[in-house]
C-alpha positions, 0 to 999 in steps of 0.5 A: 831596664829603668836606669838613669844616666849619670848625667842627671846626677849632681856635679862631683862635689861633696854634699854641703854640711851645716855649720856649727854656729859656735865654732864655724866648723861642719857638723861631722855627724850630720855629714856622715848621716847624709852620706849613709842615707844617700848610700841606702837610697843608692843601694835601694835604687840599684838593688831594685833595678837589679831584681827586675828580671824576677819581676818580669818573669812573674808577668809571664805569659805576657809578652814583651810588647804588652809588658812595656805598653803597660809599663808606660801607661801605668807609669804615667798614671803613677807619676800623675798621682805623685805630681798631684800630691807634690803639686808639681804640675808647674814643672811639667807645664814648664818642661812641655812649653820649652822646646829645648827641654821637651824635644830632647825628652821626647826623643829620650822617651823613644830611646828608652822604650827601645831599651825597655823592649829589648831588656824585657824580651831578653829576660822573658826569652832566657837571655838575662845574662846577655842583658846584664852584659849590656849594662856592664859595657854601657860605661864603655859605650858612653866613653866611645860616644864622647869621642865620636859625637863630642870629639872628646880626647881620651886619657891613656887608661880610657883608650886601654879600657875601650880597646879591652872592651872591644876585645871582650865583644870579639870573644863573646861573639865567638862564644855566642856564634853571633854578635851579642846584639841584645847587649849591644842594643841595650848599651847603645840605646841607653848610652844615646839616651844618656847623651840626649838627656845630657842636653837637658842637663839639670833643668828637670828632675827625674820625676818630671823627666819620666813623666814627660817621656812616658806621656809622649809614649802613652798614646802608642802604648794605649794603641798597642794594648788595644791591638793586643786585646783585639787579637786576643793576646792581651793578659791584663784582665784575663789571668785574675786579680793577682796578674792584673795588679802585678801588671799595674804595679809596673808604674810603681816599679818604674818610678820608685827606684828613680825617686830613690836615685834622685834622693841618693844623687843629691847626697853623694859625690858623682864618683860614688854614684858611678861605682854604685851603678855596677850593683844593678848588672851584677845583681841581674847577672847573679839572678840570671844564674842562680834563680833563672838557671841560665848557663855560663860556659867557660868561654863566656866567663872569659868574655865577661872577665875581660869586660870586668877588666875593662871596667876596673881600668875605666873606674881606676882612671875615673877615680884617679882623675877625680882625685887629681881635679879635687886637689887642683880645686883645693889648691885654687881655693886655698 
């Protein structure tokens, strides 16, 4: 899809507020304005990601390989233009020269292209509902990765949420007659992507990260486009100017939500960003049913309902833990 793992967001602290020189107290109006602006950027980012299924349908009859290859190439071009305008080439050079940054970003690039290929394939083959499921269960996968890879200890509610999530996958496996592999590939590829990006931490911004990741993939994307053109399967230049510019716009469609996300993350607490992340799969789910006409039987409604229950439990635990740690911090600084 194009989502950013929450590991790139700032620490869960409220945005700094300017002080009133006369009284030494925060300017409440300015703080509210920053929060409102952050919410607008956040809804803009996740809203655009949520509407991606419609955009990818417009790109047909291009297949998933061609769409993703174009997405990579045009993203590199768009990022290069933005970096030139903002004079950010120094950040790119620093990231490329530092193996502790470049290697994780290169790995992240290959993980995200797996995610993109799976997502576009799902949408263009009538499986947008299952694709939305992948992003619904992604937070549960992230928790599971924390246990398996980082040996983290889960709180009781987190264990319950993960258990409910496994039950949901079992129900949906019966419903689909097979493992919902599209959802699982999307959830795990993006979960591992987030884990790898977490190794980089806050040392690179979203634009630098996207630029390096897509630049690593660009040679493979160019070769893919050439092979498809040689086999007569490329649509980029064969369906008129409208189709060409829609394909070329994949760079903008990829980068703009990331920039919105970055602007939102700088203004909002982590907990708010965590809640906003559900906007995208919810919109994808609605789009798949209403606009793409995909069918949801009773058994699948039950499976999705169990997933949503798991997310409610996980969100409640996260909010409770955040309030508890906030109280401890305030007590420590009092």
